[in-house]
Every structure is written in C-alpha cells, then in structure tokens.
N, C-alpha and C positions, 0 to 999 in steps of 0.2 A: 720256627715258622720258615725262616730263610732256608734252613736245611731241607725242610719238607718241599719247599718250592723248587729247590735245585733238583730234588729227587724226581719231580714230575717233568721238569724242563728237559732233562737229558733224554728220557725215552721219546719225548716229542721230537727232538732233534734227530735222534736215531731213526725214528719212523719216517721223517721227512727225507733223510738221506737214503733210506732203503727205497722209498717211493721213487726218488730220482734215479737211483741205480736200476730199478726194475724197468722204468720207462726207457732209460738209455739202452738197456739190454734188449728190450723188445724192439726198439728202433734198429739196433745193430743186427737184429736177427730177422729183418724183413725178408721173407723168402720170395725169390723171383725166379721164374723159369724163362730162359732166353734161348729160343730155337734158331739155330743157324740155318742158312739156306742149303748148305752143302756140307761136305766133310771138313774135318779139322785140318786145314792146310793154310798156306800163306794168304789166301783170300779172306781169311777170318782172323788173321794174326792179332789184330787189335783187341778183339774179344778174348782171345786166348791169353794175351799179355795181361789184360785187366784182371782176368780170373787167377792167373798163376802168380802175379806180383802184388796181390792184395789190394788192388785199386777199388774193387767192388766192396771189399770188406771195410776199407777206410771210409767209404761212403755210407756205411751202415747197412749194407745189403748182403744177403746170403744168396748169391746168384748161382743157379745151376745152368751151365752152358751145355746145351744138347746138340749133338751133330744133326745135320739135316740130310737130305737125300731125296730120291724120286718119290718115296712114300712118306716123306716127312714135310708136309706143307705147313709152313709157319702160320699162314693166314687161317687155314682151317683149324689149326690148334688154338689160335686166338679165339675163334668163334666158339669152340667147344670148351674153352676155359682150361685147356691143358698147358697153355703157355701165356705169359704176361706180355712178353716182347719177342720180336723175332726179326728175321731178315727176309726180304722179298724183293724181286725185281719189279720195275714199273709196270710191265705188262701183266704180271700176276695181280698187282694192286688194282689196276684199271679194270681187269676182268671181274675181280671180286666185287669192286664197288658197283659195277654195272649190274651185278646180281643181288645187290643190296647188303653186302657185307660191310659192317661198320668199321673197317680198317682205316687207319690214318698213318701218314708218314711223318716222323718227327726229325729225321735226319737222312741225308744221302751219303753213302759211304764212297762209292766210286764216282769220281767226276768224269772219268773216261771209261767207257765200257771195255772190259778186258776181252770181250769176244771179238776176235779178229781171225783172218785167214792166213795160214802159212803157205809159202810157196818157194820154189827154187829159182832164184833170180837169174841163174845162168840159162834156164830153159823157158822162163816165163817173165814177161814184163807187164806191169800194171801201172801205167802212167796216167791213164784216164779210164773212166768207167766203160768206154767203148772197147777197151782192151779185154773185157770179160767175154767178148764174143768168141764162140767156138771152144770155150774152155770147159773142162770137166771140173765141176765145183761141188765139194762136199757140203751137205746140209743135213741137219737132223730134222726130218719131216715132222711137223707139228711143233718144233722148237722155235725159239725166237731168232735163231740164226737163219731159219728159212724165211721168216718175216723180214728180217733185215736184208737178206740177199734179194728177195723179190722186189723190195723197195729200190735197191741199187740198180737192178736190171730195168725197172720201170723208168728210173731217172735217166738211164742210158738209152732208153727207147728200144730195149731188147725184149724179145718175146721168149716164150718157152722153147721155141724151136731154134733159138740162137745160141743156147748153151745146153749142156747136159748136167742135170742135177743128180748127184750120186748120194744114195742113202748112207749116212754115217752111223757107225756103231762105235763101241769102245775100242775096237781093234784098229790100230794105225797102219796095218799091213798094206792096204790099198795105196796109201800115200807113199810108204817106203818103196813099194814096187812100181811107183809112177803111174798107177791106174787113175789117180786123181791128181789134178794139178794144184788146186787150192783146197786146203783142209782147215776146217774150223777148229780153233783152239782158244783156250783162255791164255791170253798173252803172258800172264804172270805165273801160271800154274803148269799146264802141260807143255807149253811152248818151249821153255828152257830145257825140259827133259828130252823132247824130240830133237831140238837143235843140237844138243850135246851128242846124241846118237848119230846124227847126220854129219856132225863135225868130225867124228871118228872115221867116217867113210870119206872124208875130204870134200864134203858137200856144204855149200853155204845156204843160208835161209834168209828170207825176207818176209815182211808182214803187210797184208792189205788191211788197213784200218778204215772202216766205213766213215768214221768221223772226219777223216782228212778229205772225204769226198762229199761232205755236207750232210751226212745222215747220222743223226745222234739219237741213240736209243738208250734210255736210262737203265742202269744196272742196279746192283744191290743197294737197298735202303733199310733203315731201321723202322719197324712198324709196331703199332700197338692198336688198341681199340679206342673208339670215341669215349666209351665209358671209363676206361682206365685214365685217359687223359683228363677227363672232366672231374672224376672223383678222387684221383690220386696225383694231382699235378706235382706235388713235392717229390713223390716217389719217382715219377717220370723224369724229373730234372736230375735227381741224384743218379739214377741209372745211366742217363745219357751223358752226364758230365764225366762219370767214371769210365764209361765205354770209349768216349772220344779221347779222353786222356790216355787210355790204353793204346789207341791207334797212334796218337801223337808220340808217345814214348817208344812204341814198338818200331816206328819208322825213323826215329831220330838216329843218325849215324853213330852217335856216341853210345847208343844202347844196342848196337848190332849184335854183340856177343850174347846179351840177355835174350834178344828176340830169336836168334838162331837156336839157342838152348831150349827155348819154349817150343819152337817148331819141331825140333828133334824129338821132343817128348812124345809127339803124336805122329811124326813122320820120320822114323829112325832109318828108313831104307834109302832116302834121297841123299845123295852125296852133299857134303857141306858146300862145295863151290856152287852147286846148283841151287841150294837154299839161299845162298848169298845173292845169286843172280835173280832169283824169284823175288826176294825182298827188295832189291834195288828197283826192279820193274814196278813192283807194287807201289812204291813211293810215288812214282810218276803218275800212276793211275788214280790214287787216292787224293793227292795234292799236287797237281801239275803246276799250279800257280801258288807260290808262297803267300801271296796277298789274300788268297781265298781260304778261309778257315776250313779245317777238316769237318765234314758233316754238313756243309752248306748245300741247300737244296737248289738245284738248277731248274728254275721254273720254265725257261725257254726249252730246255731239253725235255721236260715233261710234256710241254705243249706239242713238240714235234713227235714224241713217242705216241701221244694220243692220235695225232693226225695220221701217222703211219698205220696204226692199228685200225682206224676207221677206213682208210683207203684199202687195206687188206681184208676188210670186212670181218675183223675180229672184235669190233665194237659196234653195237647197233646205232649208237648216237653219242652225243656229247656227254662227258662226265665232268662234274663240277670240281675242278682242281683246287679251288679255294677250300672246299670241304675236306679234301684229301691231304693237302700239303699243310701241315701244322708244325712248323719249326718251333723247337723249344730252346730257350736260353741254356747255355752250357757248352757251346762249341769250343773246339780246340784250335788255337792259332797255328 
C-alpha cells in the first residue's frame, strides 16, 4: 500500500510543478507593445537600454519597443489597441483628453523640456525676453515650439509685427546661412550635431531655454489607458519599474560604455564623441536634481502647460489633471 501511495504522490507533485512552471512561463511571456514618440535615439535611451539589457525580460515581460514618428501617434495606437504603453508630450495628452481619449500619464521622463533655440552668441544676445524683438526666429508652424514661442512673445509684450517667424523644415541650411537667428532644436539630439558642424567653422553656439524665462512646457511622458491601469495594475507597475530602471542605468556614468553601445546599434552614423555629448546633456534633462526620482510627474509644470494651451486657444476649457496624472510606484532614484 505504501508503494502504491508513493506511486500516486509523485505524479501529483510533478503535476503541481508543471502547473507552477507553466504559470511562471506565461507571466514571463506577457507581451507588451511600447510605442516611442520619435525615432530610436538618445531621447529614448532608457527604453532602448531596458530592451537590450534584459530589464524587461527580468520583469517577466516580452516588450516590443516600436519607433515613433509623425505618423506614429502613441495615444491613437493606445485607443485602437495597437499599443499597451507609449510616450507622448503633455500637449498631445491634453488635446486627446479634451476629445475624450482615456489616456493617463504614469510617469514623466523629461523634467526639462529638450526643445530650445540655438543661436550664435557673437551675433545675438538673449539676456531678457525683450531681446527677441526684431529677431528672425524659426518655428514649426502647428508644432509646440510655435506655442511656446508665442507664449514667450506674449510674456515680453511683443506682437507679431515685432519679430519675424520663419517656417522650419528638416533642412538646417537657413540657420547655417544666417537667414534665421534662432533655430529650434532638441537640446540633447540635433543640437550637439549642429554645434559640432559650427565648431568646425570656428563658430560658437548658445541656447535659449524657455524654462529659464519662466515658461515651462512638459515634454515626453509615459502613457497608457485608464482600462489598462485599472485592469492590469501589476503589469503596469512591472513595465514602469523596468523602464525607469533602464533610464537610471543608461544615464549612470559607470554604464556609459553600455549605453553608447546601445545607441550605436540604432544610430551607427553619429560619431562617438557626439553620442557622449548627447548622453551627457540628456542626464541633465531627465534628472536635473538628484533628489528628484527619475519619472517624477511635475504637477506645476502640467498646470502651466494647460494654462499656456488655453491662452493660445488650443484647449477649449479646463482639463481634470487629477484624472490624467496617475503616478505608479516603481520610480528610479
């Protein structure tokens, strides 16, 4: 009888073990689509690092990180069910919520907006907003740089006749040829590339940062849907914890070699010194204050962004920020 009992106990144990293994395997294979806001470059190095260094996998996730672009709207893909998480700027989120999209923000990646204006300090001085008068300023009409610049001009008491706004495209030639005095750039992405070119010609560069003049406009954040947050809170926390760990590790000076190697995989044409400069600048934009955890949501920044958009008539009315800003535990110090 004892022998018979043992014969039945063993299969039961095996069955239990198999059940646990299957459950663990299923959890490890949770498939997630993460849509970036733009291309795979230094501005998304945290997500790329988490993907390439197994941080998502360690969190039990099978994450497909997809490049973004002009025709790759993360919020729209969340609504259609094509993506589970993504990146979007505050203006995109606010517009979407005003139209009824159930998008929520679970973390804020950039504490300082990387969108700034480059200029030649030998020829142009911007010590106060009034110094913008009579300048030729590049903007992307319809873009948030136009919104930010219009706000700055209003703060300075300047009208449309006091400056000349120049329509910006992807071609930097007008700036190189001095047709435009202030050119909008992402401080951590295009700016080091353009600065390197100008340096070869013996020209210095400086940057006009709206935040230094009191205008804060929130940039890239991590977004998902209300439904995902409500129905899959544990999945949301695992994804965010791994993602922010990716940012923390990618920006750590001791991991610079690994971060550069990750960037080179997607951006092989950018010289290594430029990648190093891009990474250095990105550190200061993502975590300008070591006491503030990576991913922290800047509520005052969101409030100002909303006010700016209402003033510029891009939002018809108030949007409930408490319903939008839904920070999830799992931040990186």
